Structures are given as structure tokens and as C-alpha cells.
Wavefront OBJ file of the C-alpha trace (Angstrom):
o trace
v -6.194 13.790 -9.363
v -8.639 11.723 -10.525
v -11.566 12.520 -12.430
v -14.389 10.861 -12.597
v -17.419 10.882 -14.899
v -20.946 10.298 -13.621
v -23.467 9.915 -17.099
v -26.490 9.183 -15.591
v -26.237 12.078 -12.937
v -24.561 14.385 -15.005
v -21.616 15.231 -12.671
v -17.873 14.688 -12.981
v -16.205 14.275 -10.140
v -12.390 15.695 -9.255
v -10.741 14.236 -6.420
v -7.729 12.939 -4.570
v -5.704 10.450 -6.965
v -7.795 6.590 -7.502
v -6.255 3.441 -5.867
v -7.863 1.856 -8.363
v -8.495 1.514 -12.075
v -12.484 2.901 -12.176
v -14.635 2.595 -15.788
v -14.710 6.069 -17.233
v -12.362 7.872 -14.478
v -8.704 9.707 -16.089
v -6.225 11.179 -13.735
v -4.826 13.864 -14.416
v -2.090 16.461 -13.049
v -2.629 19.610 -10.997
v -2.652 21.818 -13.626
v -5.210 19.882 -15.777
v -7.211 19.625 -12.241
v -7.416 23.072 -12.112
v -8.550 23.973 -15.557
v -11.271 21.333 -15.904
v -14.583 22.136 -17.565
v -17.263 20.393 -18.393
v -20.168 20.441 -20.743
v -23.046 22.886 -20.344
v -25.662 21.718 -17.595
v -23.421 19.599 -16.000
v -22.081 19.953 -11.884
v -18.479 19.149 -10.823
v -17.690 17.841 -7.289
v -14.176 18.602 -6.299
v -12.907 17.191 -3.395
v -9.806 18.459 -1.938
v -7.117 16.178 -0.709
v -5.569 16.999 2.854
v -2.058 17.539 3.178
v -1.541 15.630 6.505
v -3.023 12.155 5.433
v -0.488 11.548 2.928
v 1.700 8.201 3.116
v 0.826 5.399 5.527
v -0.629 4.970 8.265
v 0.394 4.017 11.184
v -1.727 0.597 10.886
v -0.738 -0.082 7.661
v 3.176 0.381 8.794
v 2.119 -1.899 11.876
v -0.079 -4.601 9.032
v 3.297 -4.678 7.117
v 5.899 -5.449 10.232
v 2.680 -8.214 11.067
v 3.212 -9.267 8.022
v 6.489 -9.649 7.512
v 7.752 -11.049 11.130
v 4.837 -14.043 10.713
v 7.128 -14.888 7.609
v 10.235 -14.622 9.530
v 8.655 -16.928 11.796
v 7.601 -19.257 9.159
v 11.081 -19.230 7.742
v 12.785 -19.588 10.541
v 10.752 -22.479 12.191
v 10.696 -24.370 9.111
v 14.550 -24.139 9.187
v 15.069 -25.194 13.170
v 13.183 -28.263 11.787
v 14.800 -29.571 9.096
v 18.431 -28.293 11.172
v 16.917 -30.740 14.487
v 16.471 -33.593 11.619
v 19.952 -32.850 10.385
v 21.429 -33.334 13.976
v 20.508 -30.333 15.899
v 22.340 -27.492 13.843
v 21.407 -24.265 12.886
v 24.112 -23.981 9.997
v 23.364 -23.850 6.429
v 25.186 -25.396 3.446
v 27.539 -22.781 3.467
v 28.073 -24.287 7.489
v 26.927 -20.506 8.385
v 24.660 -20.032 11.051
v 21.429 -18.621 10.562
v 20.081 -15.297 11.114
v 17.577 -14.173 13.675
v 14.507 -12.199 12.950
v 15.715 -8.296 13.048
v 13.018 -6.374 12.086
v 11.776 -4.615 15.120
v 9.199 -1.804 15.677
v 10.187 1.148 17.361
v 8.286 3.656 19.168
v 7.793 7.275 17.786
l 1 2 3 4 5 6 7 8 9 10 11 12 13 14 15 16 17 18 19 20 21 22 23 24 25 26 27 28 29 30 31 32 33 34 35 36 37 38 39 40 41 42 43 44 45 46 47 48 49 50 51 52 53 54 55 56 57 58 59 60 61 62 63 64 65 66 67 68 69 70 71 72 73 74 75 76 77 78 79 80 81 82 83 84 85 86 87 88 89 90 91 92 93 94 95 96 97 98 99 100 101 102 103 104 105 106 107 108
């Protein structure tokens, strides 16, 4: 959990673990998050995290796969152009034939 103090509003916000660092924010374990106390006159806002949203979404996974494919295509096109310049052979200096992309999206 991440605890964030908003001094101007005399408020403490306790929510899901933050993905980036912010001033006046502190990461707490579950035990300390449950035992949180604030100064008199302060408000506490507790945001519960849902367990259904844990992990990357399908969109996140597809974005990663697209980025990997793009890099593979760039590497493959540069290997193809250098092989064409060397006489049309797709083999590298060790005599091995270059691999084609092996990443595939599998429907769930």
C-alpha cells in the first residue's frame, strides 16, 4: 500500500502500491497499512484495491508483443539487406542461417 499525505487538506490517503515516486508518499506493508493512525483532526481516505485487476491487461501484453515484433522486423530487415549486399545469402559469419521471428499471439 502507498500512504500519501496531503498537508494542505490535513488528509492521509492510503491506496494501492504506487508505480512512481511522489513527495510525501511512503510504501507500507499490509500490517502497517491496517494499523495506520493519523494526527487528531486529520481525515483518512482508504482506497481498496480490487484483486481482479492484478497483472498486466490484454492491451499491455499486446503492446509488448507489438514492440518485440517491431524490433524483430527491424533486425530482420537489416540482416536481409546486409545479406543481399553479401550475395543473397542469409547466413551469418559462422555459416548458420538466420532465424525468423518466433513470437506469436495465441488467442485465449
